C-alpha positions in Angstrom: 35.0 27.6 19.3 34.6 30.2 16.7 30.7 31.7 16.8 30.6 30.8 12.6 31.5 27.4 13.6 28.7 27.3 16.7 26.5 28.9 13.4 27.3 26.3 11.1 26.6 23.3 13.0 23.4 24.8 14.6 22.3 25.1 11.2 23.0 21.5 10.8 21.4 20.7 13.6 17.8 22.6 12.5 18.4 20.7 9.2 18.4 17.3 10.9 15.3 18.3 12.4 13.3 19.9 10.5 13.8 17.0 7.4 13.6 14.0 10.6 10.0 15.6 11.2 9.5 15.4 7.2 10.9 11.8 7.3 8.5 11.1 10.1 5.5 12.6 8.2 6.4 10.7 5.1 6.5 7.3 7.1 3.5 7.4 9.0 1.9 8.4 5.3 3.5 5.6 3.5 2.5 3.4 6.4 -1.4 4.5 6.4 -0.8 3.9 2.0 -0.2 0.9 2.5 -2.5 0.1 5.0 -5.6 1.4 2.5 -3.7 -0.3 -0.4 -3.6 -3.9 1.8 -7.2 -4.2 2.2 -8.9 -2.9 -1.2 -6.1 -5.3 -2.4 -8.0 -8.2 -0.2 -11.5 -6.8 -1.5 -10.3 -6.9 -4.8 -8.8 -10.4 -4.4 -12.2 -11.4 -3.1 -14.2 -10.3 -6.5 -11.7 -12.1 -9.0 -11.9 -14.8 -6.6 -16.2 -14.9 -6.8 -16.2 -13.9 -10.7 -13.2 -17.3 -11.2 -15.8 -19.0 -8.9 -18.6 -18.3 -11.4 -21.0 -16.3 -8.9 -22.6 -13.1 -9.6 -20.2 -9.9 -9.6 -22.0 -6.5 -9.9 -20.2 -3.8 -12.0 -19.7 -2.2 -9.9 -17.5 -4.4 -7.7 -15.8 -5.3 -10.8 -14.9 -1.7 -11.3 -13.7 -1.1 -8.2 -11.6 -4.8 -8.6 -10.3 -3.5 -11.4 -9.1 -0.1 -10.5 -7.2 -1.7 -8.0 -5.0 -3.9 -9.8 -4.4 -1.1 -11.9 -3.0 1.1 -8.5 -1.6 -2.7 -7.9 0.9 -2.7 -11.1 1.5 0.9 -10.0 3.2 0.5 -7.5 4.8 -2.6 -8.2 6.5 -0.1 -11.2 7.2 2.5 -8.7 9.1 0.1 -6.7 10.6 -1.3 -9.3 11.8 2.1 -10.4 12.5 2.7 -6.4 14.8 0.1 -6.3 17.3 0.9 -9.6 20.4 2.8 -8.9 19.1 6.8 -8.5 15.5 5.7 -8.7 14.8 8.3 -6.0 15.2 10.8 -8.5 14.0 8.9 -11.5 10.2 8.9 -9.7 9.5 12.7 -9.7 11.1 12.9 -13.0 8.7 10.0 -14.7 5.7 11.5 -13.1 6.3 14.7 -14.8 6.9 13.1 -18.3 3.8 10.6 -17.3 1.7 13.8 -17.2 3.5 15.3 -20.5 2.1 12.4 -22.8 -1.1 11.9 -20.7 -0.2 8.9 -19.0 -0.4 8.5 -15.2 1.8 6.7 -13.4 0.9 7.4 -9.7 -1.7 5.0 -7.3 -4.9 7.4 -6.4 -3.5 6.8 -3.0 -0.3 8.5 -3.4 -2.6 12.1 -4.6 -4.7 12.2 -0.8 
């Protein structure tokens, strides 16, 4: 094996290891985000259940539930875009386009 070939394979392995670490880190962050979203969505549904049952719900709880609902809709939209061919590339472009028009398309949990 030539030295150039060895350096080439060494470079590929370093990139693979680096990207593997980044991918695992991103997956762990996503897991934490989804766990948080799940808890917040459960709380949101409880507030809406109380409201629908005619129970008194304070303004802060309703505002928090409405904000969570907005985040939930944003998540569903991102998942839909992600599922499309080229969706992984489209999401950053949509975020940038949204910023240009003053539209925030990212849920708050992705900004932490």
